[in-house]
N, C-alpha and C positions, 0 to 999 in steps of 0.2 A: 529422572528429572520430571517434575510435574509439567503439565501442559502449559500452565500459565508462566512458569519459569522459562520454559522454552520460548514462548512468545515474547516475554519481556527481554530475554537475551537478544533475540533477533531485532526487536524494536529499538532497544537501547543502542545496539550496534549501529543501526541505521541512523538514528538521531545523532549519535556521536560523529558519524562520518559526514553527514550532510550539514551539520551545524555551521561549519566554516567554509562551505563551498562558495565560490565566487558566483554571484548572481548572473554575470555575463556567460559563464561557462554552461549554465543550466540549459540554455536555448541553442547552443551550437549543435549543428547536425553533422555528424560524421558519416562518411560514406560506408563505414563498417557496421553501423547500427541502424535499426529501422525507426528509431525515435530519439528523443532528447532525454537528458537526465531529468529535467523538470517533469516530463511526461511519465517517466518510470516512477518517480516519487509520488506523483499524483495518482497513478494507477494502483500502487500499493494501497494507498489510503482509500480510494474509491472501491476497489474490489473487496477489501476487508469490510467496509461499511455495508456494501450491497449484500454480502453473504451472511455476515454475522448479525446484522440488525434488521433483516428482512421480516422476521416474525415478531419484532418488537414494535408495537403501534407507536407511531410518531417519535421513534427514537433515533432516526437517522438525523445526524446533526451537521452534515456537510452541505454546502450550497448545492442546489439543483444543477447549476451550471457545470459542476464537476463531471457530470455524466457526458456533457458535450465535449469536454476536454480530455478526460482520462479513461473513457471506455476503451475496451480492448480493440474495438473496430475504428478507433480514431487515431489520427496522426497529428503531431504538433504542427506540421507543415500546413495542415488544413484548418487550423484554428481561425475562427472569425471573431472570437471574443477574447478579452484580455485574461491571461492566466494569472492565478494567484502568485504572490511573491513567495520566495523561499521561507521567509519569516512566517507567513500565513500557513503554508503547508506544514511547517515545523509545529506550529501551535495546534493545528488540526490533528496531526499525528499524536501529539502528547495527550490532547483531549480524548482522542479515540482510545489510546492505550488505557487511560484512566477508566473510561466507560467499559472497556472489555474486562478490566480487572475487577469491576464492581459486580459482574454477573455472579450469581450464586451457584452452588454445586448442582442444584436441580436443572439449571439451564444447560450446563455442560453435559449432563447425562441425558438430556432430552434429545429426541430424534430430530434431524433436519427434515424439513417438509418439501424438499426438492432434490433432484438427482444431481450429483456432482460428478463431472466427467473424469476426475482423477482418482483412481483407486477405489477402495471401499470406504466411503465416508457415510456413516450412518448417524452419528451423534454430533452435537455441536463441539464436543471435545475432539472428535476425529477431524472436524472441519478446522478447528484452530490449529491442530497439528499440521494439516495440509497448508494452511495459510502462513504459518510460521516458517515452514520449509520454503514456501514460495518467496516469502519476504527475504529470507537469507540468500536465496538464489538471486533475487533482484538486486540486493545490496552488492553481491559479487559482480554482477553485470555493471552496476553504476560505478563501482571502483575501477573496473577495467575501462569503462568509457572515459572516466576522468583521466586515466593514464594516457589513453590514445589521444584525447583532445589536447592534453598538455603538450603532446609531442607532434601534433600536426602543424 
């Protein structure tokens, strides 16, 4: 399976699942999880943007506030600014997917210019494989979170 197919499978699965989530459910905090569903959705978007678009001048298209909301060192419980709606996150994810799909073969073969802590990531193609795997893992976590929250 090509790297872009793998990414698109993970992203489409995420979009399909979150499309009909109840907005109220997104911000419920379960004692079993360290953050909320909205935070996990935003974190996927933020991390992909941060890592894939870092070398592309002026190409990061998400609001700067997303760093304050969705960085890995942030918690939804500590937010002091209003988080984006599910609709906005959905649109941002679709836009990001389109931008990722527009990168050419040379980009995917080029080396990343930073050290990635997970495995041996050398090229942008390797990075997309890692991010696709991470996105699929996060979707699984979001699905479990929904089940738990529905039964609490």
